[in-house]
N, C-alpha and C positions, 0 to 999 in steps of 0.2 A: 724139527725144533723140539728141544727138551722141556717137560713140564715143570712148573717152578715147586720148589719144594715147600712143604708146610713152614710156618714161620711161628715164633712165639705167639704171635697175636691167633693163628689157628690153634693152640696151645688153650689160651685163654678162652676163646669163643667154645671150643670143645668143653670146657670144665664147666662153663655155665650152662651148656646144655646137660651136661651129667647133673649138675646141680638143680637144676628146674625139674629134670624127669624125675630125681629122686625125691624131689620134695611133692610132687603129684604121686609118688608111690607107683610109678609107671617102669615096667621092666624093660630092658633093651629090646627084647623080643617085640613087645608090645609097641613101642615107638617105632620099630623097624616095621612092622606091619601096617602101621597108620602112615608112614611115609612111603612105603613101598620100596625099602631097601634090605639088605639082610642085616641080622643082628650084629654081624661083623662088622660091617659097615658102620653101624652106630658105635662100636668100641672104638674103630680107628678114629670117628669123627671126636669123640670125647677125650681120645689120648691125643689129639693133634698129630696124628701119623698122617692122616689124610684132609686136605683142605674140603671145607663146604663150600658150596657153590652158592651164588646169590638165591637163584630159584629154589634151592634146597634148604636154604636157610629160613627162607620165607615160610616154606612148607612146614618146616619144625616150629619154627614161631608160633603159627596158626594151631599146630596140634597141641603145642604145650602152653597155648593161651597166654602169649606174652609179645609185645612189639619186638621187632627184629632188633632195636637199639638195646633193649634188655641184655643182648649177649655182647655187648660192648661196654655196658655201664662198669663203674669203678675202675676203670682201666686208664688211670690217669698219666701213663704213659706210654701208648699204643704201639709205638714204634721201638720200643726198648724193654718191652714186657719181660721181666723174667721171674719165675716162681721163686727160683733159690736166692737171687740176690737181693730182693727188696721185701722178703719175709712173708710173703703172700702163701707160701707152700703150706705153712701151719693153719692158716686161716681156711684156706681151700679144702684142706684135707678134713678140718673140723666141719665145715659147712654141708660136705657131703656123707658125715657121719649120720649113724642111726641116732645118736644123742643130739645133735644139732637139729635133726628132723623134729623129733619128738618136742625138744624144747621150742622149737618154731611152731609146731601145731599147737602146744599147749599155749604159748603165749597169744597166738593169733586167735584162741578161744575165748580169750579174754576180752570182754566187750568195753569195758571201762577205761578210757584214756587214762584216768589218774591212777588206777590201779596197775597199768602198764608202766607208767613213770614212775611206781613207787618198786616196781621188780626190777626195772632197771637200775635204778639206785641202790638197791639192795644187792644186785649183782655186782655192781662197782665198789661197793663199800668191802663187800667180801674179798673182791680180786684186790685191793688195795691192803687188805689186812693180811692177805697170802702172800703179796708179791708188791711191798713198798716201794720197791725200785723200778717198777712196769708202770707206765702213765697210762690210765684208764680212759682219759679223755680222748674223744675223737678229734683228731688235728684239725680237721676241715669243718666240723659243726660247733666245735667246743663243748658237746655234750658228752 
């Protein structure tokens, strides 16, 4: 019996593992050591080359301090997820970039919700001025 090949869902889950690992400033080697696999296996998980089994995903979630469902969040089309066709490739690339990690850490260090809201409003204003043709309002929340 042939093993099932990884799917676009596996790639999405892997990208979420990578994003969380990078947010925590954890190397692939460190994560691998903590969950008992090689760093090459972490690379394969993150790239969606290898599927992550349920028990391994639970271990990764515990190690990264998130619930298992974190790896499936924001996947509104879990059966047809495609990084290229739905525009998530740019977002995913940004979320795992050093700039995004630095921006997120700085934002999370701001304790005042009012100041956070003002910062988001400023970013939206700058985006509108730079690219007036792009809608910066979140389609689901209206924010």
